[in-house]
N, C-alpha and C positions, 0 to 999 in steps of 0.2 A: 619824206624829210619836209620840215617845215620852213627852213630859211636858207636863200640862196643870197650870198652878196657878192661883190666883184672888189677887187682892191689891188692896187698896184704893189707888186712885188718889191719894191723900194720902201715902202711903210714898214714900221716893225710888226713882227708877229704879236699875236694877243692870244690870251685864252679864250676870247668869245669869237675868232676866227673858225673854230671846230675843224673839220677836214680841209686841209688846204691843197688844193688842185694847181698846179702851174698849166696854163692852156696856151701858151706860146710853143711855135715850133723850134725856135730858136733859143738857147740858153740866154737868160739876161745878162748884159754886161755888169760887171763889176759886182756881182753875187756870187758868193761861194755856196756850193752844194750843201755846205753846212750850214751857212747862215740863212739859207732861204726857209728852210724849216719847212717842206713841203712834203706831204703825204703820198702824192701822186703828182706824176709828169704826164699829162695826157695831151701830149703833140699829136697824136693820131686822129685827133677832131679837131685840129686846128685848119686854118683855110690852107690850100694847096700852093706852093711854092708860087705858081703860075699865077694864081688870083691874087696873092699878097701881093706879089710884084707889080700886077695890073694896077691895085689900087694903089700903092706907094708911088710909083711912077705918074699916076693921073691919068692914065689911059681909061680906066673906068671912074666914075664919080661914087660916092657914098651910096646912094639909094642902089644902083646898079651892082656895086660891091656887096650891099646887105642881101639883096634877092637872091644873087649868084651863089654866095656863101650860105645861104640858109638852104637852098636845093641841095648844094654839095654837101651839105652837113645831114639833113635828112635822108640823103642816100648812101652814107657813109656807115658801113656795118660796123664802125668802130664805136660809133655811137651809141648801141646797144649794150655793149660790153661796158662803155664808161657808165651808163645810167645802172647798169646791175650793179656796179661797183659803189656807185654813190645814192643810192635811192632810200635807203635807210639811215642815211647820217642825219642827225639832226640839225647841224648848221653845217653848211657847205662853201667856202669861199674860194671862187675863182680868182686865180692870181695871174696878172699881165705886167709886163713892162712898160709898154707904150704909155706917153705922155699926155695924148689925146684921149680922154676918158668919154668922150661924148661919141666919138666915131672910132668905135672899138668892137672888134669880132667878138668879144668876149659878150657885150650886150645881144648878139645874136644868139649866141650858146645858151646866155641865161633865158630867153624868150622862149627858144627849143625845149630846154629842159622843163620849164614851168609847164609848157603845153603838154610835152608827153608824161610827165608826171603825173597831171591831172586826169590824162587820157588812160594811162596805166594803173592808176590808184584803183583798187578794189571797191568796190561800195561797200558801205557799213551794213551789217544786219540788223535788222530790228527784232525784236522779239514781241 
């Protein structure tokens, strides 16, 4: 995989999006399933309901959420299944509904994917 990007689901789909994956546990309001143009809905790798609610109600701050979610994601067996499904895609677009593009769980997913794919990548053979 050479390019991973993130995009709000409310933005128009584009041919440059490549393989489009919704990474929200809840379906986004106002978006039809046909209009979403998604290839995969990866709700199994999103934050658990308890963690998501703790962040959104202010019981945990962003830094705490980020660390807890990273640990949760790395311990989630669904992550390996997800990586297997997307690792050969030329372009991967992670879609989400939230308005805050700075403090979003998608950034954690993106960082983990970059890390895992770099580690899992086979070294090139030289002759």
